[in-house]
Structure formats: C-alpha cells, structure tokens
C-alpha positions in Angstrom: 0.0 0.0 0.0 1.6 3.3 -0.9 2.2 5.8 1.7 0.6 9.3 1.4 3.3 12.2 1.1 3.5 14.5 4.0 1.6 17.7 4.1 3.2 20.7 2.9 4.8 23.0 5.8 2.8 25.8 7.0 3.5 29.1 5.3 6.2 31.4 6.9 5.1 34.4 8.7 5.6 37.7 6.8 6.7 40.9 8.4 5.1 44.0 7.0 6.1 47.5 7.7 3.3 50.0 7.4 4.7 53.5 6.3 4.6 56.1 8.8 2.4 58.4 6.8 -0.4 55.7 6.7 -3.8 57.0 8.1 -5.7 54.4 10.3 -9.2 55.1 10.7 -10.7 53.8 13.9 -14.2 53.9 15.3 -14.5 54.1 19.1 -16.8 51.4 20.7 -16.3 52.9 24.5 -17.0 56.4 25.2 -14.1 58.7 25.6 -15.0 61.8 27.6 -12.4 64.5 28.3 -14.2 65.4 31.7 -14.4 61.9 33.0 -11.8 59.6 31.3 -8.2 59.3 32.8 -4.9 59.4 31.2 -3.6 55.8 30.7 -7.2 54.3 30.5 -7.6 52.0 27.6 -10.8 52.0 25.4 -12.2 49.5 22.9 -12.6 50.4 19.0 -12.7 48.8 15.6 -10.8 49.4 12.5 -13.1 51.5 10.3 -11.1 50.9 7.2 -8.6 48.3 6.2 -4.9 49.2 6.5 -3.1 49.0 3.1 0.8 48.6 2.5 1.4 49.1 -1.1 -1.6 47.6 -3.1 -2.1 44.8 -0.4 -4.5 44.8 2.5 -2.5 43.8 5.4 -5.1 44.3 8.2 -8.8 44.0 7.4 -11.5 46.5 8.3 -13.6 45.6 11.5 -10.9 44.2 13.7 -11.0 45.0 17.4 -8.4 47.5 18.5 -7.2 48.7 21.9 -6.7 52.6 22.3 -5.3 54.4 25.1 -5.9 57.7 26.3 -2.7 59.8 26.4 -4.0 63.4 27.2 -7.5 64.9 27.6 -8.2 68.5 28.2 -11.8 69.7 28.8 -13.3 72.7 27.0 -14.0 75.9 29.1 -17.4 76.5 30.5 -18.1 79.4 27.8 -15.3 79.1 25.4 -12.4 76.8 24.1 -12.5 73.3 22.9 -11.8 70.0 24.3 -8.9 67.9 23.0 -8.2 64.1 23.2 -5.0 62.5 22.5 -5.1 58.8 22.0 -2.6 56.1 20.9 -3.5 53.0 18.9 -2.1 50.3 21.2 -3.1 47.0 19.5 -5.4 45.0 17.4 -6.5 41.2 17.4 -6.5 39.3 14.2 -7.1 35.5 13.8 -6.8 35.1 17.6 -3.4 36.7 18.0 -2.9 40.3 19.4 -0.4 42.5 17.7 1.1 45.5 19.4 2.0 48.5 17.6 4.7 51.2 17.9 2.8 54.0 19.5 1.7 57.0 17.5 -0.7 59.6 18.8 -3.8 60.9 17.2 -5.7 64.0 18.2 -9.3 64.7 18.1 -10.9 68.1 19.1 -14.3 69.0 20.3 -16.4 72.1 20.5 -17.0 74.6 23.2 -20.1 74.0 25.2 
C-alpha cells in the first residue's frame, strides 16, 4: 500500500512595515470623555477601514483594536475646545494580538 506524502509545511510568517504616513481610521466603541476619562485608560474600538501597504490589504476592516488615552483637556465653560490624544495600542487578528509602535492621534471637540 503506498504511503501518502507528508503535508506541505505551513506558510512562513511575513513581516510587513506599514509606512509612517499611513492613515488608520478607528471607530470608538467605548465613550471617551475629556471630563471623566483618565490618562492611561484603555478603550475599545474597531478598525473603520482596512490598513493597506502598497496595493495589499495587510489588516482588514472591522478588527477589534485597543486605544489608550494619552491626554485629555476639557473645554472651558463658555469658550475653548476639548482635545483628546489617544494612541492605537494593539489589534487582534485571527486570535492573535499585535502590539503597535505608538503614534498619537488628536481629536478636538467644540465648546459647550
């Protein structure tokens, strides 16, 4: 009786460098409020668009991500605007969590 050939080896992992200028769009799941949230606090989000390197999607849309609040300043009572600075800490893909080199993003709000 012939012996079946061994299965092929699994594909080798590929390292991808995402260019520094790449825009990553994340939709927050948890509320981040400049008046109640604390620096260092983490929040859940989801990737709102795929991350593309060259012409290849390297991280698909919809993945769970972790954000960390780096800085929060509240708007003044009558003037000024609030500002949140968050870092994109990690994402989970196919059951594995990937940590990112931190880069911050800022979002401003309107005065009350």
